[in-house]
Structures are given as C-alpha cells and as structure tokens.
N, C-alpha and C positions, 0 to 999 in steps of 0.2 A: 698120708707124714707123721713121725712117731717122734717125740720127743718126749725129755724129761731129763733129771739131772742124778749121775751117776758118780760113786768113787772115779778116782784114775788109780790101773789107765780101766778106760771103757772102751767096749766091745760093743758094736749095733752093726746091723746089714743094710750096706746101700743098698742102692737103686737095683742094681745088674746083682742083686740077692748075693754080694760075698760079704764076708765081715770083714766089715772095718775097725784098725785098733788106732784109738786116739792116744799118742802117749805122751800130748802136753796137752792145758787148757787153759786160761785166763779168767778169774773173776769175774763173773758178766755176761756171761758166754753161754746160753743153753747149748745141750745136742740135740740138733735137728739134721730131720732131711728134706732139704728145698727139692723146688718139684725143676729147679736147673739140674739136678743133677750131682749125685753125691753128696757128703757128708756137709752143712752152713753150719753146726755148733761151733766148732774152731777151724780153727785158720788149714786149708785141704793137705799145706806143707807141716801141719801136724800129723796127719789121718796116713795108714799104710794097711795095704791089705796084709789082713791076717797070715795069707800064706807065702807072703812073698811079696817083691816089690819092691820102688824108692822110693823114698821119703826126700821131698822137698825142703831146699834148705831155709831154715825156720826165717823168719821177716826180722828186719831189725828197725823201730823206729825211733824216728826225731822230730820230736812237739820247736816250733821256733816261734817264739812270741817278741814280733816287734814290739816295742816297747817308748814310748813316747811321754814323756812327763805322767806318769801310771803308779807313779810312788804306792798310791791310796790301795791300787788293786792289786799291784803285780805279786805281793805273798797270798795272799789269798786263792791268786787264778794258780799257781806254780802248787800251793797243796794239795789243789783237787786235780791234779795231772793222776791218771794213773800210773800203777806198779810196772805194768808189761809195759811202758813207752821207757824206748835203752837210754835217751841222751834228749833232755832240753835246754836248747841256748835261747836264750836272752838277748835281743838286740838291741840295746840303745840307743837310743839314735839324737844321741849331742839333746839329752834332757835338760829341764833348767831346775830341775826338782830334784829329789833324793832317788828316783827311778835307779841309778848308778849303784847309790851306798846301798838302795838296801838288795838288789842284786846281788853283793859280788857279800854279802853278808848271810844271804842263805844257804843252809848248807846241805840241802838235799843232795847229794854228790854224784843225779844225774845233769849237774846245770853245768852251763857251759856261758863266758858269758863274754858278750861283742859289744865293743864299746864304737860310737863314730862321734868324733869330734865334732863334725858336723852336719846341720840336719841334711839327711837326702830322703827323706819321704820313708812312706811305706813301703815302697817297692823296692827303693835302696836295698831300705833295714831286710825285706824277703832275701835280696840276691845275697845280700851279705849271711842270710841264714841258712839257702840254699845251699849256698858253695862248706861252708860248714856243714851239712847233713854229705857234702858229696864228699869229702875230705875223713868223715868221718866213716865212712863206708855204708853206711845205713841205704836199707832197702826200700823206704817210703818216708818221704818228709812230708810235716802235718802244720798247718798255718792257725794259731788261734790269737785271735788277739787279746793283749795284755787287759780291756778294760774290763771285764769281769761280763762280757755280754754273749760268751756261750758258756755252755754246760758241759763239763768237760765227761758226764756220764755219757754223753752221746757218741764220743769218739769210738766203741767198739761198730757202731752204727754207718759212723764213717767209712772207717776202715774196712770195713768187711768186703764192698767189691771189690777192693782189690785186691785181699783178699782169696777170693773165689774166681780171681781171673776174670774179673766181668770188667774190670776198668783200670786205667792206666792215671785219671786222674778223676775225683771224685768231690763235689762242691756239697755245697748245703743249700736247703732252700725252706728259707723262713716261708714262703706262703703254701706249701702244695694241702697242711693239714686244716687248717682256718680260712684260708684267703690273708686279710691283714690280720696280723697277731694284733691282740686286745694291746697290748705296751708299747707298740709301734706308730709314734705320730703319725697324723694323718697326711701331712704336708710329706712326709717320708717316704710312706707305702706312694704318694702318686707319682713320686717321684722314680722310686725304685718300679712300677710298672714301666714309665717311660719307657725306662733308661735299658728295663727288661727287654721290648719289645725293640731299639734297635740296636743294641744287642747282638740279637735271634743273626737281626739280617748282618751285622758287620762278622759275626762271627762263624755263620754259617750253623751252628748249633743251636736250632730249632726248637728243640727239646729243653733247652733248659732256662729256667726260670731264673731270676732274682741273680745277678751276675754280681752285684754288690756285696755277696755275702762272704766273707771272706774265712768261711773255716773252709778247710782244703784239705785232703792229702791227695800225694802226687807220687808216684813211683821213681825213684832218682835214674833209672836208662830212662825213664819222658826228658828226666831237667837236663842230660846231658843232651839228648838231641834239640834241646830248645840254645838259643844262645843266648844268654844269661844276660850277659853286657846292653841288649839290645831294648829288654823288657823295660816299658815304662816303670820311672819312679815314685811316681805319687799316686790319690788314689785310683790311678786310671791301670795299676797293674792289674787288677782283677778281670778287667775285662779284655784287656793287653794280652796277661794271657792265654785268656780264649781266643780269641783271633790264631795266636801262632800255634795253640795244640791243634786247630783245625789243619793248619797247614800240613804238618805230620800225621794227617791222619791219626790222633789219638782219641779213643772213647771217652765220652765226657758221663760220667752218671752222676745226675741228681738226688738228694735221699733228706728225708725230714729231720728238720732242725728242728730248734727254738730260738727265741731273739727274746734275750735275757735285757730291761731297760732300768739302771737303776738313778743314779746321782753322776754317773759319770759324764763327761762332756767332750761330744763328737769333735773333731779335728774337721770333716766333710760337710762344704756349705753347698746348700741345697743350691746357689746362687750362680754359686760359681762353677760347679757341674754344667749347671742347663746351657752355660753359658759356653762351656770349653771343650765338654764334654762330644755333644753331636760330630763338631769337623775333623774330632780325632775319632770320632768312630767310622767316620764317611771314610778318610784316610787308608784307616787299619782293611775296611770292605775291600775298597783297589786293591789295595797291597796283597791280601788275604788270599783275594778272588785269581788276582792275575801268579802269584805266587803258584795256589792249588792247580786251576783249572787250565792255566796258558803254560806255565812253566814244569811243572813237575810230573804234571801231569794232563795234557792235550786230548780231552776225550770231548761227548756230547754235549755237554752242560755250555764248556767254553765254546765250541761252534755256535752253541745257539743264539750263547751270550752277543758272541759279536757278529753274525748274521743277524742276528735280533737288531740290534744295536744299530747296525749300519741301515738295514732297514726302516727303521722309526727317524731315526736323524733325516731320512730324506726325503720320508714323505712328510715331517715337519718344514721342514726348508723348503722342500717347492711348495707346498703349498700354501704358506705361508708367503714366498717369494710370489707365487701369483695371485692371492687373496690381496697385497698388497697394489701390485701391480693392476689388477683388476677395478680396484677402491681408485688409485689415482684416475686409471681415465675413463670411467664409467661403463667402459666396459665385461657384461660377465664370462667367466672364464666356461670354458666348453667346458661338458660333458667329457670328453676326454680327458682336459687336463686337470679334472677335478679326480675322476680315477685315480692317472696316474702315480697324484697325492696318499690319494685313502689305500687302495692295495696295498700298498709298500708299508702304510701306517701300520693297518690292521693285522697284516702279516707279522710286523716285525714285535710288535706287541705280544702275540700270539708264541711268539719264539720265545720272548722273553719269561712269559709266563710258563711257558715248560722248563724252561731253564731254573725257574725256581721252586719250581715242582718235583724238577731230579734233584736237586741241593733239597729241600726238605725234606724228601726220602734218605737220600743218603745221611743225616744228620747221623754221627757217629756215636753209639752209646746211647740210642733213643732204644732200641730195645729191649739194650740192658736196663737200662731203666724201669721199664715198666716192668721186667722180669724179676727185680731185684723187687718193686713194688709188690708184687707177686709173692714172693718169698716170704714174705714181714717186712714192713717201714720202723718196724722198731724191736730194739735189743730190750729182750723183759727181762724183769730182774730175777734173779732166784730167789726160792723161798726162802724166808728167817730158818737161820742157821746153815744154811748151803754154802759151802766155803770155793 
C-alpha cells in the first residue's frame, strides 16, 4: 500500500497498475490504496482512469441534527461540521429552551431549520430530517446528535464505507477500540451490552454492536426503500432502523468512533429502556423474520425455522402432557412414549440452531466491516501545513 499527500490534481497507480487521476479531494483525507481494490484516499466517484473512463457523480452530504433543549451545545456542534458537508438540517423538536432561537441565529449558509410544534421524539425528528435530505436531493444523510457527544472530525471515517461502495448504512461503535470507554458510565455500558445482544437477535445483524450509538450515515436511495412513516419515533429509532434495514438486505458496516461525555443531560432513561425495549425487540424480530425469510424470500432458513418450531413444540407439548398424565396416575410412561417426545424435540432444536447459524453467516455487511477494519479504522490526520 502506498500513501502520501500530494498537490491537486494528484495521480497514483491503482492495484491494476492503471494510473488514476484524483480530480478532487477533501481536507483530512489521505491518498492511499486499500486492499479492497482501488484508491481509498478519496471518494471513488472522484477518481477516474487517466487514459479514459467514466467518473461517478459526486456524492452530496446532509447532516441532520435532532435537537431538544440543546441550546448550550448547538452552536459548538454546528461550528465543527466540516466544509465538505453540503447541508445541515437542524430539527428543533419543540424545545423549551432557546434551541430554536440559536438555530435560527446561526449564520452558516448550509443550515436549514425545521421546527416541531409538538415533541415527536428523536425518531420523529430524524424522520423530518431524512425527508428534508430526500427533498434536497442529497446522496447521503448523516445523523449527529446536538449534545456534543460525537466527534465531527470522525465524519470522514463514518462516510468512507459508503464512498467505497461497501455499505448502504454505516454506524459508529464506541466499544471496538477499548471495550468500555472510560468516559461512559458503567450502568450505561452494561445496558448497552445487553441491548446490543438483543438487537443482534432482533435485527439479524450479528456483526453489529452498540446499536444505541446515534452516529450514523445512510444513502438516500436506501431511505427511499424504507417506509419512514413506520419508523419508531422515540429512542427505539436506531434499533428499529436496523430491523427494517435487514428486511431490505442493506449492508451495515460498523466503524470505530469515540464517545464524549461532558455536562450534557441524557434524555434516555435506563430503567425505562429495560422495561420497554425487550418486548419491542421481540415484536421486531417476529416481524422482521416473517418479512425477510417467509414473505420476501422463502428459503432454507425459513423452512428450518418452521419445521424446527413445529417439532420442538410437538415434543414439548406431547412430553409435558404424558409427564402430567404419568404423575397423576402413578404409571410410568413407556420408553416408546418418551422417545416420541424426545426425538422431535432434539431434531427441532437442531433445526432451529442450524437456522440461527445460517442467519449469522448471512449478516449483510459483516465481511465489509472486517475488510474496512483491515484497510485502516481511523482516518489519518494530515501533516502540519497540508491542505
């Protein structure tokens, strides 16, 4: 792999030994060739073979900032959004402080302010922001929270898998680098671990961790395939997005991100999440599995799940009935009766485990996540004086 900084336009040789011309780059993005094939120092649509070939249309980016009582942090967050972002949509979700006034007073020409008369929740704010991104004709919508817990300098890392054609949806993972971030409260970390596993089951994205991280990027063609009206309006938004993305077989890539905790007040209550999220994840799993494996594409996973469930239920019900009958009568069940209960139960459990194994293997984006990690998890900073 060759890497370096060069004046624009810059030319390097691709892995096929064909010279490539970089027609544009953005600050903070080094020129390099990745093992995934092709130049990765700039967006692929900015590269073209010197001796001819087509250039993909430049991607445009829209950052959505859902804001509820974030007047203290909003201006600081907006000031750090990099110049290559084309639009910033601030969605004031019926704040009771001066969030709306501050949003309207900001002078950045990229800012578009949306205001809710009634609070709709973070999911409702994001649906408004997503629709604004779609109406504006942007290619990629990025979610950042307005509470200053996300590092805007990591935006290039977040969007690069989309630029490389590796993902339709990219999300941050605050645990990949060091496990529990030192700045994250222990109770929040424990809740995240439990919720991550439950979301893996519900969404079918077994390679994804930290589903509550709101640092995400998604292509607008993917948003058009989702039914935005049905997306959860509260803090279940990120989990619900993953469930719905799996139904359309979108590739989801996890990237390393930081977590910044200061004097902001989180609106997410751990106790409320612990009581309300598991039942919603169960309903999400049943809906997602039915749509993905039984309605959209009935295949081996669906077949194994149906037959395995029938065998398991038969073994449990038949065995329980004869156990109760034997206990009340005092007459032991025959070996044949026991076998009729045990054999279907064992076969059913094996089928369900096989269906689970196949679904884990088909987790869309798992290979891309590993490949992107090998290509370099963090975007390197340019040397002093580089532009």
